[in-house]
C-alpha positions as CSV (number, residue, x, y, z in Angstrom):
1,X,16.6,-25.8,11.4
2,X,13.3,-24.0,11.4
3,X,12.4,-21.0,9.1
4,X,8.9,-19.8,10.0
5,X,6.7,-22.8,9.0
6,X,9.4,-24.6,7.0
7,X,11.9,-27.2,8.2
8,X,15.3,-27.0,6.5
9,X,18.0,-29.7,6.4
10,X,21.5,-29.2,5.2
11,X,22.0,-32.3,3.1
12,X,24.0,-31.3,0.0
13,X,26.9,-28.9,-0.8
14,X,24.6,-26.9,-3.1
15,X,21.1,-27.4,-1.7
16,X,19.0,-27.3,1.4
17,X,16.2,-29.8,1.8
18,X,13.0,-28.0,2.6
19,X,9.8,-29.5,4.1
20,X,6.4,-27.7,4.4
21,X,3.0,-29.1,5.4
22,X,-0.6,-28.2,5.9
23,X,-3.8,-29.9,7.1
24,X,-7.5,-29.6,6.9
25,X,-10.3,-31.1,9.0
26,X,-14.1,-30.7,9.2
27,X,-14.2,-29.2,5.7
28,X,-15.9,-31.2,3.0
29,X,-19.1,-33.0,2.1
30,X,-19.3,-35.6,4.9
31,X,-22.1,-35.7,7.5
32,X,-20.0,-34.2,10.3
33,X,-18.1,-31.6,8.4
34,X,-18.6,-28.1,9.7
35,X,-18.0,-26.2,6.4
36,X,-19.6,-27.7,3.4
37,X,-17.7,-27.8,0.2
38,X,-16.4,-30.4,-2.3
39,X,-13.4,-32.7,-1.7
40,X,-11.9,-31.2,-4.8
41,X,-11.7,-27.8,-3.2
42,X,-10.3,-29.3,0.0
43,X,-7.5,-31.0,-1.8
44,X,-6.7,-28.0,-4.0
45,X,-6.4,-25.5,-1.2
46,X,-4.6,-27.7,1.3
47,X,-1.9,-28.5,-1.2
48,X,-1.8,-24.9,-2.3
49,X,-0.8,-23.8,1.2
50,X,2.0,-26.3,1.5
51,X,3.3,-25.6,-1.9
52,X,3.1,-21.8,-1.4
53,X,5.3,-22.0,1.7
54,X,8.0,-23.5,-0.3
55,X,7.7,-21.3,-3.4
56,X,8.0,-18.1,-1.3
57,X,11.6,-19.0,-0.3
58,X,12.7,-19.9,-3.9
59,X,12.1,-23.6,-3.2
60,X,11.8,-26.2,-6.0
61,X,9.2,-28.8,-5.0
62,X,10.2,-32.4,-5.7
63,X,7.6,-34.6,-3.9
64,X,4.1,-34.2,-2.5
65,X,2.7,-36.6,0.1
66,X,-1.1,-36.6,0.8
67,X,-2.4,-38.4,3.9
68,X,-6.2,-38.7,3.2
69,X,-8.2,-39.6,6.3
70,X,-11.1,-40.7,4.1
71,X,-11.8,-43.6,1.7
72,X,-10.3,-43.5,-1.8
73,X,-13.7,-43.6,-3.6
74,X,-15.3,-41.3,-4.0
75,X,-13.9,-38.7,-1.6
76,X,-10.2,-39.4,-1.8
77,X,-10.2,-39.5,-5.6
78,X,-11.8,-36.1,-5.7
79,X,-9.3,-34.7,-3.3
80,X,-6.5,-36.1,-5.5
81,X,-8.1,-34.5,-8.5
82,X,-7.9,-31.1,-6.7
83,X,-4.2,-31.7,-5.9
84,X,-3.4,-32.7,-9.5
85,X,-5.2,-29.6,-10.8
86,X,-3.1,-27.4,-8.6
87,X,0.2,-29.1,-9.6
88,X,-0.7,-28.7,-13.2
89,X,-1.2,-25.0,-12.7
90,X,2.3,-24.8,-11.1
91,X,4.0,-27.2,-13.7
92,X,2.1,-28.3,-16.8
93,X,4.6,-31.1,-17.2
94,X,3.6,-32.4,-13.7
95,X,7.2,-33.3,-12.7
96,X,6.5,-33.4,-8.9
97,X,6.4,-37.0,-7.5
98,X,3.4,-38.1,-5.5
99,X,2.7,-40.5,-2.7
100,X,-0.1,-40.9,-0.2
101,X,-2.5,-43.1,1.8
102,X,-6.2,-43.4,2.5
103,X,-8.4,-44.8,5.3
104,X,-9.9,-48.1,4.1
105,X,-10.4,-49.8,7.4
106,X,-13.1,-47.7,9.0
107,X,-16.1,-45.7,7.9
108,X,-15.3,-42.0,8.2
109,X,-18.0,-39.3,8.8
110,X,-15.8,-36.2,8.7
111,X,-13.2,-35.1,6.2
112,X,-9.5,-35.0,7.1
113,X,-6.4,-34.3,5.0
114,X,-2.7,-33.7,5.5
115,X,-0.3,-32.5,2.8
116,X,3.5,-32.5,3.0
117,X,5.8,-31.1,0.3
118,X,9.5,-31.8,0.1
119,X,11.8,-29.7,-2.1
120,X,15.2,-28.1,-2.3
121,X,16.5,-24.6,-2.1
122,X,19.8,-23.5,-3.7
123,X,22.2,-22.4,-1.1
124,X,23.1,-19.4,-3.2
125,X,19.5,-18.1,-2.5
126,X,20.1,-18.4,1.3
127,X,19.9,-16.6,3.5
128,X,16.9,-14.7,2.1
129,X,16.8,-10.9,1.7
130,X,15.6,-9.2,4.9
131,X,13.2,-6.2,5.1
132,X,14.8,-2.8,5.9
133,X,13.8,0.3,7.7
134,X,11.6,2.5,5.4
135,X,10.3,-0.5,3.5
136,X,6.6,-0.7,3.0
137,X,4.5,-3.7,3.9
138,X,1.6,-4.7,1.7
139,X,-1.0,-7.5,1.6
140,X,-1.4,-9.1,-1.8
141,X,-4.7,-10.9,-2.2
142,X,-7.6,-10.9,0.3
143,X,-7.7,-12.1,4.0
144,X,-10.3,-14.8,3.8
145,X,-11.2,-17.9,5.8
146,X,-13.7,-20.7,5.6
147,X,-16.8,-20.0,3.6
148,X,-15.4,-16.5,2.7
149,X,-12.7,-18.3,0.6
150,X,-15.4,-20.1,-1.4
151,X,-17.2,-16.8,-2.1
152,X,-14.1,-14.8,-3.3
153,X,-14.4,-13.5,-6.8
154,X,-12.1,-15.4,-9.2
155,X,-10.2,-12.3,-10.3
156,X,-9.2,-11.6,-6.6
157,X,-7.9,-15.1,-5.8
158,X,-4.2,-15.5,-5.0
159,X,-2.7,-18.0,-7.4
160,X,0.7,-19.8,-7.4
161,X,1.8,-17.8,-10.5
162,X,1.5,-14.6,-8.4
163,X,4.0,-16.0,-6.0
164,X,6.5,-16.8,-8.8
165,X,6.0,-13.3,-10.2
166,X,6.7,-11.7,-6.8
167,X,9.8,-13.8,-6.1
168,X,11.3,-12.8,-9.4
169,X,10.9,-9.0,-8.9
170,X,14.3,-7.6,-7.9
171,X,12.8,-4.9,-5.7
172,X,10.8,-7.3,-3.5
173,X,12.5,-8.2,-0.2
174,X,10.2,-10.7,1.4
175,X,7.2,-12.8,0.4
176,X,5.4,-14.5,3.3
177,X,2.1,-16.5,3.1
178,X,-0.6,-15.2,5.5
179,X,-1.9,-17.8,8.0
180,X,-4.6,-18.3,10.5
181,X,-3.2,-15.7,12.8
182,X,-3.3,-12.9,10.2
183,X,-0.9,-10.4,8.9
184,X,-0.1,-9.1,12.3
185,X,1.7,-12.3,13.2
186,X,3.7,-12.5,10.0
187,X,4.7,-8.8,10.4
188,X,5.9,-9.5,14.0
189,X,8.2,-12.2,12.6
190,X,9.7,-9.8,10.1
191,X,10.2,-7.2,12.9
192,X,12.0,-9.8,15.0
193,X,14.2,-11.1,12.2
194,X,15.2,-7.7,10.8
195,X,15.3,-5.7,14.1
196,X,12.9,-3.1,12.8
197,X,9.5,-1.7,14.0
198,X,6.2,-1.7,12.1
199,X,4.0,1.4,11.9
200,X,0.5,0.5,10.6
201,X,-1.2,2.8,8.1
202,X,-4.4,4.5,9.3
203,X,-7.4,2.3,9.5
204,X,-5.8,-1.0,8.7
205,X,-5.6,-2.5,12.2
206,X,-8.7,-4.7,11.8
207,X,-7.3,-6.1,8.6
208,X,-4.1,-7.1,10.3
209,X,-5.9,-9.5,12.5
210,X,-8.1,-11.2,10.0
211,X,-7.3,-14.9,9.3
212,X,-5.9,-15.6,5.8
213,X,-7.2,-19.1,5.9
214,X,-5.6,-21.3,3.2
215,X,-2.9,-18.7,2.3
216,X,-5.5,-16.4,0.7
217,X,-3.0,-13.5,0.9
218,X,0.7,-12.7,1.0
219,X,2.7,-10.3,3.1
220,X,5.1,-8.6,0.7
221,X,7.8,-6.1,1.7
222,X,9.6,-3.7,-0.6
223,X,11.1,-0.2,-0.9
224,X,8.3,2.3,-0.9
225,X,9.6,3.8,-4.1
226,X,8.6,0.6,-6.0
227,X,5.0,0.5,-4.6
228,X,3.5,1.8,-7.8
229,X,5.5,-0.7,-9.9
230,X,4.1,-3.6,-7.8
231,X,0.5,-2.4,-8.1
232,X,0.9,-2.1,-11.9
233,X,2.5,-5.6,-12.2
234,X,-0.2,-7.6,-10.3
235,X,-3.8,-8.1,-11.4
236,X,-5.1,-8.8,-7.8
237,X,-5.7,-6.5,-4.9
238,X,-2.7,-4.9,-3.2
239,X,-3.4,-3.3,0.2
240,X,-0.9,-1.0,1.9
241,X,-0.5,-2.1,5.5
242,X,2.2,0.3,6.8
243,X,5.9,1.0,6.9
244,X,8.9,-0.3,8.8
245,X,11.2,2.0,10.7
């Protein structure tokens, strides 16, 4: 079955198998790349998106597969260094299994990468909590895409530990990674699933439609009485988007 960008398989009496993925193309240091950055950054952020999708639903990642549409040396090795760095941030013991492939038959002039993460979700965590009428919707992090991501101040960058913190807060209902279609799209999915309607706060409509690129921000829903608690817990920007009714 599908849950937003995840595919779930009922394979065990206690667990669901969960699969998430992300891809990047035309971003790197090769001649025909449109956005110039290091292969390390490409590997790091592409893996971050796939891993974040899983963590937001209480998933435990077990395996990461990287399909590198580049040669191993030097580009692929730098991408893998970015992926390893991300995984160590999530788990210093680096217990997630890795597999992957590179392109060694042809000369490649533009960067391409696909990342798939497989993990499990305890059935006792499913179904997830749903948003309720009178809940507030906030954006944690900054809606950034492309070169904007590279220019984001370090203290404003959304990290994996922020996701784990949010998922453990008892007053948080939903945590959803922002995607290329912006917060408006993620909010529409919450409205549909919970049969509620979203009322945007004054002046936020332009923000709702900004791309969140490589999951640079999260949509978080919670009871409005806990908004101050959330703002005091996190050390990155929290933007109030509106309220559900």
